[in-house]
N, C-alpha and C positions, 0 to 999 in steps of 0.2 A: 514409302521407301522409294517408289519410282520418281517422286519429285526430288528427293534428296539425291538419288543416284544421277539425276539429270544435272544438278548444280554441282556435284562433287564427282565427275567422271573419273574413273580409275583409281578411286579411294576405297578402301574396305571400310564399310559402314557397320559397326557394331555398337554395342551399348557404351563401350569405353570411348569410341571415337565421337559418338554423339554427345557424350557428356563433355568432352574436351571442347567441342565446337559451342555447346551451350554456355560453358564457363567463359569462353573467349568473347561471345556476345555480350554476356552480363558485365565483364571486366572492361568492355569497350576496346578490346584488343583485335577484334574480328575486322578485317580491313575489306572485305568484299562490299561492293555497292549493293544498295537494295534494288530488287527487280523493278524495272520501269514498265509502263505500257500493259497494265494487267486489267484495264477496264473491262474488256470483252470476256475475260475468264469467269467472272462471277456474276454476270447478268443474265446469261441464258438459262431458261427453264427447260432446254432440250436435255434429254439423257445423253450421257456420253456413249460412244460406241462400246465401251466396255462395261456398261453398267448390268451386265449379267452377274457381276459381283456387286453387291451394294456397298455404300460407303462404310456402313457398319462392319461388313465382313472385312473390308480393306483394313479398317482400324484394328480388327481382331487379328488380322494376319501380323501386322507389325507388332502387336503386343506379344504374340505367340513367338515371333523371331527375337524379340529382345529379352523376353523373360523365360525362355526355355533354351538357352545357348548350350546346355549340357546334355541334351537328349532329345529323342523324338519317339513317336509311336508308329508301330508297324502292325498292320492288320494280318493275322495268320489264317491259315486255311479253314480254322473252325469260326471264324468271324470275330474272334477276340482281339482287342488292341493290346499290344505288348510294348513295354517301355525299352527302348534301346539307347544306351549311353553314348555320348559323343566320342568316347575312345574306341567304340566298335569300328570295325571295317564297313558295316552295313550302312550307317548314315552318310559315310564319306563316299561310298560307292553311289548311293542314291543321289548325292549332290552333284557328282560328276554326271551321271546318266541323265539327269533332268536339266542340264545346262540350257538356257534359253527358253525353258518351258514355264509357262504361267499356270501354277496349281492353286486350287481352292483353298487348301490349308497346307502351308509349307511346313508345319510341324508333323504332318503324316507322311511317312515313308511310303512310296507306291510299292505295291506287292509284285512278286514275280510274275512274268507274262507266261511262263511254261511251268506246269507242275504245281503241286500244293504242298506246303510246308507249314506244320508238320505233315507227313504223308498219312493218307488214310490206310491204316493197317487192317488186315483181314479181321483180326481180333483185337477190340479196343484195349483189352487187358486180360490177364489170366483169370480175373475173377467173373468174367461174363462169357456167354456163350453166343457166337454170331448168329444173329437172326432170331435168338429166343427172347420172349418177353419175360422180363424179371418178375417174380412174385417175392414182395418184401413181407416179412413178418411184422405185425403191429400188435401190441397189447391192446387190452379193452380201452375204450376212450376215457373211462373214469381214471384209470392207472396213468394213461398218457398225460392227462390234466395235473395229476399229483406231482409226476416227474418233472414237467415242464415248470410247474410252480416252483418246486424246490430249486431248480436251476436258476430261474429268474431272480428268486429272493436271495439266494446265498452266493451265486457266482457272477450272474450277469450285472449285479448292482456295481461292480467294480471292474469287470471285464466285459465291456459293452460290444456286442456283435450284431444285434438285430435291432431295427425299430420294432418295439414289442407288438404293436398292432399288426404289422406285416408278419411277424412270425406266427402270431395266433391265427392269422388268416391262411397261412401256408399249412399249418397243421390241421385246420379244418379241411382245406382242399385235399390233403393228402388222405383223409379219413373218408372222403366223399367217394361214392360209388363211381362217379362220373369224372373222377380226377385224372388229368393227364399223367402220363408216365413220369415218375419222379426221377430226377438225376441221381447219380450215384452219390455225389457230393452232398446234395440235400439229405439223402437218407443216412449218410455217414454222420452228418451233423445231428440228426434226429435220434440215431442210436446212441451216440455219445451223450447227448442229454438224457436219454433214458438211462444209460449206464450211471451217470452222475446222480440222477434223481432217485434210482432204485438202490443206491448203495447202502450198505449196513445189513447186508441181508445174506446169508448163505454164502459159502465159499471160504477160502484161506484169508481173505481180507476183510471179512465182516462175520457178524453173529447171525443166527437165524432170526427172521423177523418175528415179532410178537403175533400171536393168532389173530389178533383184531387189526393188523396193519394190512392195508390193501394190497401191498406188494406181495404178501404171502400167497395171494391168488394167482399171481403171474407166473406163466410157464417158463419164463426167462428170468435169469438172475442179472444182477449188475455185471458180472464177469461175462455172461452170455452176450449181453449187449455189446461190451467191448470187442468180443470176438466178431460179432456180425459187423461192427464198424471196421475193424481191421481187414476183414475180407474185401471191403470196398476201396481200400487204400489205392491198389494200383490204378483203378479208374479214376479216383480222385486226382491223382497226379496227372493223368491224361488230360482231365478237364481243366485243372488249374484256373479256375474262375474264382468269384468272390465267395461263393458257397465253399469252394475248396480250401480257401484261406480260413474260413471260419471253422471247417471240419478239422484241419489240422491244429489250429489253436486250441479248440476244445479237447482234442486228443492229447495234446500237451498237458492241459490241466488235469485231465482224468489220470493220465499215466504217471504224472508226478505224485499224485495222491496214492497211487498204488505202489509207490517207492521204486518206480521204474525210471530212475533219474535220467539215464542216457537216452532212453526211447522218448522221454518228455523233451529233452533238449533237441533231439533230431526232428521231431514233429514241429517244434517250435521254429526251428531253422527252415523247414520246408515252408511253413506258413509265411514267414518273412520273405523268403525268396520268391514265393508266388506273388506276393505284394509288390516286390521289386519288379516283377515281370509285367505287372499291370500299370506300373508307374505310380502306385499309391503314395510313394515318398516324394514324388515331384508334383502331386496334386493333378495328375492327368486323368482324363475321362474319355470314354469311347464317343464317337461321333454322335450316337443315338442318345447319350447320356444327358439327364436333366439336372436341375439344381439340387433335388432331393437326393439323387444318387451321388452327387458330389459330396454333399454333407455326410452322407451315410459312409462313403468311403474314407473321408477325412477321419471320422470317429473311429472307424475300424483300424486305420493305420496307427493312430495314437493309443489304442488299446494294445495293438501289437507291440508298440515301442515299450510300453510298460511291462506287458507280459514277458517280453524278451529279457527285460532287466531282472525281473522276478525270478524266472526260471533259470537264468544264467548265474545269478547271484547265489541263489540257494544251492545251485550244483557247483558252483566254482568254476564256471567256464566263461570263456569271452562272449560278450554280447554279439549277436548277429548284426545288429544296427550299431555302427561306430560313427558318430557325426563328425569325428576328426578326418575320416576318409570317405564318407558317404554324405553327399550334400543332400539335406532334407529341406524342401521348400514348402511342404504342406502346412497350411494355416490351421489354427484350431477350428473345430466345427462351429457353426453357428446354432445357437441353441433356439433363436428365434425361428429358424426354419425347420429344424429337427429337434424335436423335444426328447431328452434323454431317457425319459420314462419315469415310472412310478417309484423305482427304487434308487435311482441316482439323482442327487441334488443338482440344481443348477451350478455351474462353475467348478464342479468336482473334477472334471477331467483336465481342464487347464491348470488347476491348482496342483493336482496330482503329478501331472507331467513335469512341471517346473521343479517339484521335489525330486522327481526321478532323475532329472538331469543333474541336480546337485549331488545326488547319490553316485552317479556315475563319475562325476569329477572327483568325489572323495575316494572312490575305489581306485582310479587312475593315480592319484597323487600319492595316496597313503600306502596302497597295497601293491600297484603294479609298476609304477615307475621309479620307486625309490632304489638306490643302488647298494644301500648298506642297512644295517639294523638300527638306524636312527633316522629322524626325519627333522626338518627345521621348524622351530617354534611358529614362524610367521605362517607356514603353510597349514599348520593345524589351527592356529587362531583365526586365520581368514576363512577357513571352512566353517569353523564354529559360528563366526559372526554372520556369514551367509545363510546358515541354517536358522539362526535366530531371526534375521531379518525375514526370511520366508515365513516364519511363524508368526511374527507380528503383522505382516501385511495380508495374512490369510482373510478371505472374505468373512464377514462377522457371521453369517448364517452358518459357516462351516466349523466354527470354534466349538470346542467340546463342551464348554459350560453354557452354550446357548441352546435352549430346548429345540428339538427338531422332531418332524413328524415320525411316527413309528417306522414307516418304511424307508426312512432315510438313516436310521440309526446305524445300521451295519456300515454303509458306505462312510459315513462321518467317522466311526470308530476306527475303521481300517485306515483311513487317511492319517489320523492321529498316531496310530500304531506305525505306520510307515515313517513318520517324522521321528518318533523316539527311537525306532530301530536304527535309523540312519545315525542319530547322535551316538547310540551304542557302538555302531560300526566305527565311528571315528575315534571314540575314547577308549574302547575295551583294550586295545593293546598297551595302553598306558596303565590301566588298572592291573593287567597281568604283570607287567614290568614291576609295578610298585610292590605286588604281592611278593614276587620272587626276589626282588634286589632291594627290599625295604632297609635292610641293615647296612647296606653299603653306599646307599644314595646320599650325596651331600646335601645338607639342610636347604641350600638355596634351590636345588633342583627338586627336593622332595615336596616343597610347597605346591609347585606346579603339578607334579605327578599326583598328589593328593587332590588338587582342584580338578583334574581330569578324572580321577577315580570317582570323586563325589558326583560329577556331571554323569558319569555312566551309571552309578547306582541311582540317581534321581531319576534319569530316564527309565531305568528299569522299574522303579517304584511307580512312576506314573503309568507306565504301560500295564502294570499289574491292576492298577485301579481301573483302567479301561476295560481290561478283559473281565474283571469282576462285574462291571456294569452290564457288559455284554452278555454275560451269563444270566444276570438278572432280567434282562430284556429279551432273552431268547434269541439273540443274534449271533452267538458263538456257533460256528459251523465246522463240521468235519469233511464237508464235501470238497474243500481245497486244502493244500498243505499249508496254508498261510497262518491260520490260527495256532495250530499245534507247534509250528516252527517258532512262532513267537513266544509261546510257553516255554519251550525248550531253551531258548535263547536267554530268557529272564532267569530260568533256574540256574544256568551256568554262571551268570553274574552274581546271583545271590550266594551261590557256593563260594565263589572267590571272597565276597563281602563278609560272609559268616565265618570263613576259615581264618580270615585276616583279622577280624576285630572281635569275634565271638559275641556279637551283639544279637539279643534275642529276636529282635524285629525282624532280622534277615532270615532266620530259621522259620519265622512264622510266614514270611513270603513264599519260601519254599513249600511249606505245608499247603498253603492256599493254591499254589500253582499245580501242584500234584493232585489236589482235589478237583481243580477245574478240569485237568486233563481226563481223570476218571469219570466225571460228570458228563463228558461229551459222548457223542456217538462214537462207538468203536469201530472206525472205518479207516482203513488204509494207513495213512502216516499218523493219524491220531492214536490209532491202536498201537503201532509200534512205539510211539513215545511213551504210551501209558505203560506198556510192557517192559521196555528197555530202561526207562529212567530209574525206577527203584533198584535195579541191578547195579547201574552205575552209581547211584547215591550210597549203596551198601558198601562199596569198594572205598568210598570217602568217609565211611563212618556214620552214614545217615541211613540207618536201618529200622526194622520194626515190622508192623502189621502190614505194610504195603507190600513187601515182597512176599510174604506168606500168602496173602489174598491173591496176588498175581499168579502165583504157582497153582493155587486151588482153581484158578479159572472162573471164580464167581464175581459177582459185581459189588460185593461189600468192601468196604474200606475202612481202615483204622487210622489213627494219628500217625504222623512221620515222627520218629525218634531219632534224635541226634546224639550219637555216642561221644559225649565230650572227651573222655579219655582217649578214645581212638583218634579223634580229630587232632588233639593236642599232640599225639605221638606223630601223626602224619605230617602235620604243618608246623608244629613247634620247633622242629629240628631242620627246617629248610636250609639248604646249602646255597647261599646267594651267588656263590660263584660258578655254579653249575646249572644249565639248562639244557634239556633235550632239544634235538633239532626242531621238533614241531613247537616247542615253547619259544625258541629262538625266532621262528617264523612269525608266530603269532603276537609277540610282544615287540615294543618299540621303545627306543631311547629317544630323548629330545636334544636337538642342537639349538642352543639359544642364539639365533642370528638377529634377533630384534632388541634394540637397546632399551626398549619400553617393556621388556617382558618382565621386568621386576617391579614396575611401577603399580602400586596398589590401587591407582586410580585409572588404570587402563581401561580402554574401551571394552575389552572382552570381559573384565570383571564387572563393569557397569551393567552389561547387558546379560549377566549370567545370575539368574535368580535361583538359588538352591535352597532346599529345605535345611534349615539349620539344625534339624535333629539327625542329619546324616552323620554317621560315625565312620571315620576312615582311619582313626589312630589306634594301633594295636599294642600300645605300651603297656596296658594291663591285660592283655588278652590271655595270657597263660600264666599269670601270677600264681594261681593255686594248683598248677599241676607240675609234677616233677618230670624233668626231661630225662629220658634214659637213652 
């Protein structure tokens, strides 16, 4: 940069101006004469007077200046490097205050000369006593290993937060008598892992453990561990380091599964905001950081990106990370440098993140940005084609019909459930509209609504097959809200399909899904789905042994019974001209702005492979039932 400044005095040299100069040289429109008499500059072996900074350091300076134009790092009083965006007063003030100074790394903002920020408070947080050595409760080591193992198998396989070897070493160190004092953030992480691993046992969110289950010997319950973790939260906020990010993310997962939706969302927001403060979204690293830490931080960032989408989507809240307004430059982690672990396949994260981005675009275009109760056909068809393109381009070893190692089966199944749930998210408004407005739809439009409805039902059927295989493989989990949310989503689709067509296969799917829910560990959200769903089904004419067993509180289950007469009464007299405000919000009409929409040879039809047995025509659904 010094050389360029010499030859271009008085000009602002940034990435854009340098590109302009380079283009002019390439095009032959750059008129400056080449520099003459340079022989002596390149022949000397003497070090230059400024060789305190190596050539490599100089190159790194230039790269940092060019590639980080939107923010810098500031070292706080605790020694942590915090990211500060270019729109802040801080980097501008630093730029003015350092005029004429040569600094080792121009992307690092110099700290204040007087005082320390944040200040050292007399008491770090309400959860600690000044000067007192903290004593943390730890369960027996055998129980710890069981809890950590459950966490790694069921949660960490898709929400990666630790290099597994590093995690296990830290656990060993924590249990060592000579271990150094553990940070509050690390202990909050550990307690949250214990809470997740010890779930299903005692308390309002679970049943008592079987006598032979090791957790029965623990003095603490899952809820006790949540309480211990919560007590450390104020200090976790104060520390705001990588462990703090992990702790908040894990608390978000745990609280969502305990049906504390708002708490989960707030913890998730805190985790992302801490990541922002460390510059994880801009691939920033402290001066002392190494290549392994950079890869670890990258993987943590993209885990947060996906978890933010999951928590926000399930709770119906805006995501904390919005790439329309927040520039994210962090690349995908290198799996050659940092192995994702035993339970996560290679390429899983990159593949999942690309799908996550597609889902965000669908939510924005279909649910957030539409101004009316209709949406253009081209918007929907383009989204469907992008989804199908993603599915076709999936790495071969992640395809559902390709055998995978037992330890990878959950992660692969979850990836495919993500895909089919995104397809359902895109198409279910049209299925609902079709069911309600079937009698008034023009035949030309009805073709496409039925096509969308079939896509939705097809996605639900494929998801059911995956869930059944997961149950067979022992990879269905109640430790997060994901699996039971999938089950509930599919039940709703099949209720619509059955009530619309009266096809027995759809009622069979409902039975299977209710049985899957009953067969899972009755923890948190799974327990709620198992108890609540039969009550809701009964209101729709789907009654029987399920509700009785639920009321008796035992684990026995009987077949789901569908009351045909009641369903016919509920759905056969549907008024197509009336929708409740909620039904209006959740259903969509189509505007045909694409001249090729009615082309039977369209690209959308060509890439939409549906099960021919899917029934969507209700013409004979109620022929045997009198309407009153």
